[in-house]
C-alpha positions in Angstrom: -3.9 -11.1 25.8 -6.5 -12.7 23.6 -5.7 -15.0 20.7 -6.2 -13.0 17.5 -8.9 -14.4 15.2 -6.3 -15.2 12.5 -4.5 -17.5 15.0 -7.5 -19.5 15.9 -6.4 -22.1 13.3 -3.1 -22.4 15.1 -4.5 -23.1 18.5 -4.0 -26.9 18.5 -0.5 -26.7 16.9 0.6 -24.0 19.3 -0.7 -26.1 22.3 1.2 -29.1 21.0 4.4 -27.0 20.4 4.2 -25.4 23.9 3.7 -28.9 25.5 6.8 -30.0 23.6 8.8 -27.1 25.0 7.4 -28.0 28.5 9.0 -31.4 28.2 12.4 -29.7 28.0 11.9 -27.5 31.1 11.0 -24.5 28.9 14.4 -24.3 27.3 12.6 -23.0 24.2 10.5 -20.1 23.0 8.0 -19.5 20.3 9.2 -16.9 17.8 8.4 -15.7 14.2 5.1 -14.4 12.9 3.1 -16.0 15.8 5.1 -14.1 18.4 4.8 -10.9 16.4 1.0 -11.4 16.2 0.7 -11.9 19.9 3.2 -9.3 21.1 2.6 -6.5 18.5 0.1 -6.5 15.6 -1.7 -9.6 14.2 -0.5 -10.6 10.8 -0.8 -13.5 8.4 1.6 -16.4 9.0 1.7 -19.8 7.5 3.7 -21.7 10.1 4.9 -21.8 13.7 8.5 -21.3 14.7 10.4 -22.0 17.9 14.0 -22.0 19.2 15.0 -24.7 21.7 18.3 -25.0 23.5 19.2 -28.5 22.7 22.2 -30.5 21.5 22.0 -32.5 18.3 22.6 -35.6 20.4 19.1 -35.0 22.0 17.3 -35.0 18.6 16.0 -38.6 19.0 14.3 -37.7 22.3 13.0 -34.4 20.7 11.5 -36.4 17.8 10.0 -39.0 20.1 8.3 -36.4 22.3 7.2 -34.4 19.2 5.5 -37.5 17.8 3.7 -37.9 21.1 2.4 -34.3 20.6 1.2 -35.0 17.1 4.2 -33.2 15.5 5.8 -35.4 12.9 8.7 -34.9 10.5 7.6 -33.4 7.2 10.7 -34.5 5.2 12.6 -37.7 4.9 15.7 -38.0 7.1 14.5 -35.1 9.2 17.0 -36.0 12.0 20.0 -35.9 9.6 18.7 -32.6 8.2 18.4 -31.2 11.7 22.0 -32.3 12.6 23.3 -30.5 9.5 21.2 -27.4 9.6 20.2 -27.1 13.3 16.5 -26.9 12.4 13.9 -29.7 12.7 11.1 -29.5 10.2 7.8 -30.9 11.5 4.1 -30.8 10.7 1.3 -30.9 13.2 -0.9 -33.8 12.0 -4.2 -32.4 13.3 -4.0 -28.9 11.8 -1.5 -29.7 9.0 0.5 -26.6 10.1 4.2 -26.6 9.6 6.4 -26.2 12.7 10.1 -25.3 12.5 12.2 -25.8 15.6 15.7 -24.3 15.5 18.3 -25.8 17.8 19.8 -22.8 19.6 23.3 -22.6 21.0 24.4 -19.0 20.5 24.8 -16.7 23.6 22.0 -14.5 22.3 19.7 -17.5 21.9 20.5 -18.6 25.5 19.7 -15.1 26.8 16.5 -15.0 24.8 15.3 -18.2 26.3 16.3 -17.1 29.8 14.5 -13.8 29.4 11.3 -15.3 27.8 8.0 -15.2 29.7 4.7 -17.1 29.5 1.9 -15.1 27.9 -1.8 -15.8 28.0 -3.2 -16.2 24.5 -6.8 -17.2 24.7 -6.9 -20.4 26.6 -3.2 -21.1 26.0 -0.1 -20.0 27.9 2.8 -19.6 25.4 6.4 -18.9 26.1 7.4 -15.9 24.0 10.6 -13.8 23.8 10.7 -10.2 25.0 9.8 -7.6 22.4 13.5 -6.6 22.2 14.7 -10.2 21.6 12.0 -10.8 19.0 13.1 -7.6 17.2 16.7 -8.8 17.2 15.6 -12.2 15.7 13.7 -10.3 13.0 16.7 -8.1 12.3 18.8 -11.2 11.7 16.3 -12.7 9.3 16.1 -9.3 7.6 13.5 -10.1 4.9 11.0 -7.3 3.8 8.3 -8.9 6.0 10.8 -8.9 9.0 11.3 -5.1 8.6 7.6 -4.6 8.7 7.5 -6.8 11.8 10.3 -4.7 13.4 8.3 -1.5 12.7 5.2 -3.1 14.3 7.2 -4.1 17.4 8.7 -0.6 17.7 5.3 1.0 17.4 3.8 -1.3 20.0 6.7 -0.9 22.5 7.9 2.7 22.5 10.1 2.0 25.6 12.2 -0.8 24.1 15.6 -1.4 25.6 17.3 0.2 22.6 20.8 -0.4 23.9 20.2 -4.2 24.1 18.7 -4.1 20.5 21.7 -2.1 19.2 24.3 -4.3 21.0 23.0 -7.6 19.6 22.0 -6.4 16.1 25.5 -4.8 15.7 27.1 -8.1 16.9 25.2 -10.1 14.3 25.8 -7.4 11.6 29.5 -7.7 12.2 29.6 -11.5 12.4 27.5 -11.8 9.2 29.3 -9.0 7.5 26.1 -7.2 6.8 26.1 -3.7 8.3 22.7 -3.1 6.8 21.2 -5.2 9.6 21.8 -2.4 12.1 21.5 0.4 9.6 17.9 -0.6 8.8 16.9 -1.2 12.5 18.5 2.2 13.5 16.5 3.9 10.7 13.2 2.4 12.0 14.1 3.3 15.6 14.7 6.9 14.6 11.3 7.1 13.0 9.6 6.5 16.4 11.7 8.7 18.7 
């Protein structure tokens, strides 16, 4: 897979992010708009997102290794914020691109990381989720742009494991008490049958 032109500006930040994940034995995966652009259709995105399976006790090590890769905190007290919110807010100094790293711990996040694969993107090898797992992440976020991304993923992968998608989206819909999570995904899946 080639690196879409719109992601050229992300090349150095993605390389730094992937090297950071490599320090943790690939216990992380790049998600969000970057993953959608590489797995489905290119689209505008302003930042890079990842999930890493890491305990909050390991935040000092993560921050130290991130700094070595040119990824620095973009807010004061970033470690305390990450301990409270399970997301580390960084900025890649060279490109000035924001990088958000969520600290995963849910069974789905563990499975997503285990199922992830390296993808060639231009000169980079990036660890990305499966299309199904990216769709599930987008369903949980459930913003208008996420629904557009879901449709893009469905159109790009007509043979998705729909049972996996349904199982996990229904689990999150129930846990979050938002049945529309599955209702909207089901509607989009029906459109492409």
